C-alpha positions as CSV (number, residue, x, y, z in Angstrom):
1,M,-125.2,142.0,-45.6
2,L,-126.1,138.5,-46.8
3,R,-124.4,137.0,-43.7
4,K,-126.5,139.2,-41.4
5,I,-129.7,138.1,-43.2
6,A,-128.7,134.5,-43.0
7,A,-127.9,134.9,-39.3
8,M,-131.3,136.6,-38.7
9,L,-133.1,133.7,-40.5
10,L,-131.4,131.2,-38.3
11,V,-132.5,133.0,-35.2
12,V,-136.1,133.2,-36.5
13,A,-136.0,129.5,-37.3
14,G,-134.6,128.7,-33.9
15,L,-137.3,130.8,-32.2
16,A,-140.0,129.0,-34.3
17,A,-138.7,125.6,-33.4
18,G,-138.6,126.6,-29.7
19,T,-142.2,127.8,-29.9
20,A,-143.3,124.6,-31.5
21,R,-141.5,122.6,-28.8
22,A,-143.1,124.8,-26.1
23,S,-146.5,124.3,-27.7
24,E,-146.1,120.5,-27.9
25,A,-145.0,120.4,-24.2
26,S,-148.0,122.6,-23.1
27,I,-150.4,120.4,-25.1
28,R,-149.0,117.3,-23.5
29,Q,-149.4,118.8,-20.0
30,G,-152.8,120.1,-20.8
31,F,-154.1,116.9,-22.3
32,Q,-152.7,114.9,-19.4
33,T,-154.5,117.3,-17.0
34,R,-157.8,117.1,-18.8
35,F,-157.6,113.3,-19.2
36,P,-155.8,112.0,-16.1
37,N,-156.2,108.4,-17.0
38,A,-154.4,108.9,-20.3
39,T,-150.7,108.3,-20.7
40,V,-149.6,110.7,-23.4
41,E,-146.9,109.1,-25.6
42,S,-146.3,111.8,-28.2
43,V,-147.5,115.2,-29.4
44,T,-146.8,116.3,-33.0
45,R,-148.0,118.8,-35.5
46,T,-150.2,117.6,-38.3
47,P,-149.9,118.9,-41.9
48,F,-153.0,121.1,-41.1
49,T,-152.4,124.5,-39.5
50,G,-153.2,124.6,-35.8
51,I,-154.0,120.9,-35.4
52,Y,-151.9,118.6,-33.3
53,E,-151.8,114.8,-33.1
54,V,-151.8,113.4,-29.6
55,V,-151.0,109.7,-29.1
56,F,-152.1,108.3,-25.8
57,N,-152.5,104.7,-24.6
58,G,-151.9,103.6,-28.2
59,Q,-154.8,105.7,-29.4
60,I,-154.9,108.9,-31.5
61,A,-156.7,112.2,-30.9
62,Y,-156.4,115.7,-32.4
63,T,-156.6,119.0,-30.7
64,D,-155.9,122.7,-31.2
65,E,-153.0,124.5,-29.5
66,K,-155.2,125.6,-26.6
67,L,-157.1,122.3,-26.2
68,N,-160.4,124.1,-26.7
69,F,-161.4,121.2,-29.0
70,V,-160.4,117.5,-29.0
71,L,-161.4,115.2,-31.8
72,F,-161.5,111.4,-31.3
73,G,-161.9,110.0,-34.8
74,N,-160.5,109.9,-38.3
75,L,-158.6,112.7,-39.9
76,V,-159.0,112.5,-43.7
77,D,-156.9,114.4,-46.2
78,V,-158.9,115.2,-49.4
79,R,-156.6,117.8,-50.8
80,A,-155.2,115.7,-53.6
81,G,-158.7,114.6,-54.8
82,A,-158.3,111.1,-53.4
83,E,-159.1,110.5,-49.8
84,R,-156.2,109.6,-47.5
85,N,-157.2,108.4,-44.0
86,L,-154.3,109.9,-42.1
87,T,-155.4,108.4,-38.8
88,R,-155.5,104.9,-40.2
89,E,-152.1,105.3,-41.7
90,R,-150.6,106.7,-38.5
91,S,-152.2,104.0,-36.4
92,A,-150.6,101.4,-38.6
93,Q,-147.2,103.0,-38.2
94,L,-147.6,103.0,-34.4
95,N,-148.8,99.4,-34.5
96,A,-145.8,98.4,-36.6
97,A,-143.3,100.0,-34.3
98,T,-144.9,98.5,-31.2
99,L,-145.2,95.0,-32.6
100,S,-141.6,95.0,-33.9
101,K,-140.3,96.2,-30.6
102,A,-142.4,93.7,-28.5
103,A,-141.8,90.7,-30.8
104,G,-138.1,90.3,-29.7
105,E,-139.0,89.5,-26.1
106,Q,-142.7,88.6,-26.2
107,A,-143.2,86.4,-29.3
108,F,-141.6,83.3,-30.8
109,K,-140.6,83.3,-34.4
110,R,-141.1,80.9,-37.3
111,V,-139.4,81.4,-40.6
112,R,-140.2,79.7,-43.9
113,G,-138.2,80.3,-47.0
114,N,-136.5,83.7,-47.2
115,G,-138.7,85.1,-44.5
116,K,-139.1,88.5,-46.1
117,R,-142.8,88.8,-45.6
118,V,-143.8,89.4,-42.0
119,L,-146.9,88.5,-40.0
120,Y,-147.7,89.0,-36.3
121,T,-150.3,86.8,-34.8
122,F,-152.0,86.6,-31.4
123,E,-153.0,83.0,-30.7
124,D,-154.4,80.7,-28.0
125,P,-153.2,77.1,-28.2
126,N,-156.8,75.8,-27.7
127,C,-158.4,78.1,-30.2
128,P,-159.9,76.1,-33.1
129,W,-159.4,78.8,-35.6
130,C,-155.8,79.2,-34.6
131,K,-155.3,75.5,-35.3
132,K,-156.9,76.0,-38.8
133,L,-154.6,79.1,-39.3
134,H,-151.6,76.9,-38.3
135,G,-152.4,74.6,-41.2
136,E,-152.6,77.5,-43.6
137,L,-149.4,79.1,-42.5
138,S,-147.6,75.7,-42.9
139,S,-148.4,75.8,-46.6
140,M,-147.0,79.3,-47.2
141,T,-143.5,80.2,-48.2
142,N,-141.2,83.2,-47.7
143,I,-142.7,84.4,-44.5
144,T,-141.7,85.2,-40.9
145,V,-144.4,84.7,-38.3
146,H,-144.1,86.3,-34.9
147,T,-146.6,84.7,-32.6
148,F,-147.7,86.3,-29.3
149,L,-149.1,83.7,-27.0
150,L,-152.5,84.9,-25.8
151,P,-154.2,82.2,-23.6
152,I,-157.7,83.6,-23.1
153,L,-159.7,80.4,-23.2
154,G,-159.0,79.1,-19.7
155,P,-156.3,77.6,-17.4
156,D,-155.4,74.8,-19.9
157,S,-154.5,77.4,-22.5
158,V,-152.3,79.1,-19.9
159,E,-150.5,75.9,-19.1
160,K,-150.0,75.0,-22.8
161,S,-148.7,78.5,-23.5
162,K,-146.2,78.3,-20.6
163,A,-145.0,74.9,-21.9
164,V,-144.5,76.3,-25.4
165,W,-142.6,79.3,-24.2
166,C,-140.4,77.3,-21.9
167,A,-139.5,74.7,-24.5
168,K,-136.1,74.6,-26.1
169,D,-137.8,74.2,-29.5
170,R,-140.8,76.6,-29.3
171,T,-141.9,75.8,-32.9
172,K,-142.0,72.1,-32.2
173,A,-143.9,72.7,-28.9
174,W,-146.3,74.9,-30.7
175,D,-146.9,72.2,-33.3
176,E,-147.7,69.8,-30.5
177,A,-150.1,72.3,-28.9
178,M,-151.9,72.8,-32.3
179,Q,-152.4,69.1,-32.4
180,G,-154.2,69.2,-29.1
181,T,-151.5,67.7,-26.9
182,M,-149.7,69.3,-23.9
183,P,-146.1,69.9,-24.8
184,G,-143.6,68.3,-22.5
185,G,-141.0,70.0,-20.4
186,R,-140.9,72.7,-17.8
187,R,-143.5,75.4,-17.3
188,D,-141.9,77.5,-14.6
189,C,-139.7,79.8,-16.7
190,A,-140.3,83.5,-17.0
191,N,-142.9,84.2,-19.7
192,P,-144.5,87.2,-21.5
193,I,-148.1,86.2,-21.1
194,E,-149.1,89.1,-18.9
195,K,-147.3,91.6,-21.2
196,N,-149.1,90.0,-24.2
197,L,-152.4,90.5,-22.5
198,E,-151.6,94.1,-21.9
199,L,-150.5,94.4,-25.6
200,S,-153.8,92.8,-26.7
201,Q,-155.7,95.4,-24.7
202,R,-153.8,98.2,-26.3
203,F,-154.8,96.9,-29.7
204,G,-158.4,96.2,-28.6
205,I,-158.0,92.4,-29.4
206,R,-161.1,90.5,-28.2
207,G,-160.5,87.1,-29.8
208,T,-157.9,84.9,-31.4
209,P,-156.4,84.6,-33.9
210,A,-155.7,88.3,-34.5
211,I,-153.4,88.9,-37.5
212,Y,-151.2,92.0,-38.3
213,L,-149.0,92.6,-41.3
214,G,-145.5,93.9,-41.0
215,D,-146.6,97.4,-41.8
216,G,-148.9,97.4,-38.8
217,R,-152.2,96.9,-40.5
218,Q,-154.6,94.4,-39.0
219,V,-155.4,92.0,-41.8
220,A,-157.9,90.0,-39.8
221,A,-159.7,89.7,-36.5
222,G,-159.9,86.0,-37.0
223,Y,-158.9,83.2,-39.4
224,L,-157.9,83.8,-43.1
225,P,-157.0,81.2,-45.7
226,A,-153.5,81.2,-47.2
227,S,-154.6,82.7,-50.5
228,E,-155.9,85.8,-48.7
229,L,-152.9,86.1,-46.4
230,D,-150.6,85.9,-49.5
231,Q,-152.6,88.7,-51.2
232,A,-152.3,90.9,-48.1
233,L,-148.6,90.2,-47.6
234,N,-147.9,90.9,-51.3
235,S,-149.7,94.3,-50.9
236,V,-147.1,95.3,-48.4
237,A,-144.3,94.3,-50.7
238,A,-145.9,96.3,-53.5
239,K,-145.8,99.6,-51.6
């Protein structure tokens, strides 16, 4: 008898999972139909009954199963007495995954000390605040900085970015660019500049430097001194 009950429960669980998958697939199709310019990346259930999360073009929306209502905004959990911005947390998770994946091919890396604390930066070689940030980062220890070249200040920025990327020693070439000189060497190698521009659009970056922590949170849309960067990095380690 117990075996029969267990078998029935497995069947019910399987049917429920199949229904959930079917719902998620239909929501994906329906959302794509209603918003043809959106590229749906994922559809998942939220902790709240009948509400689904839809990730599209790096953005987050919420909808019911029949797509009668679509919410573009923050979903906040107040059940525990303390507000949790679930949208902000999820957005950071998505950012972290995207940045980590892109960094391997689209960014150059600088490691100081043990490199355990991670930063992602979007920088233009002619940006004055990027140069100031460069000085601050040089004074910090135990960090890994992944820098995405984002030359948005004109043709000279593009040429310097290409020279940095094509250099055998990208860190040295970046130091030269930060000092206002054009790094030597070739500029005709394949580079990730176009992909970095697309990535910056996904994140809504409008200026440099843009700084993200390893957990995907944007710590600044602009320059920050080393003391504040240290505090932000340590907040990730404390989680």
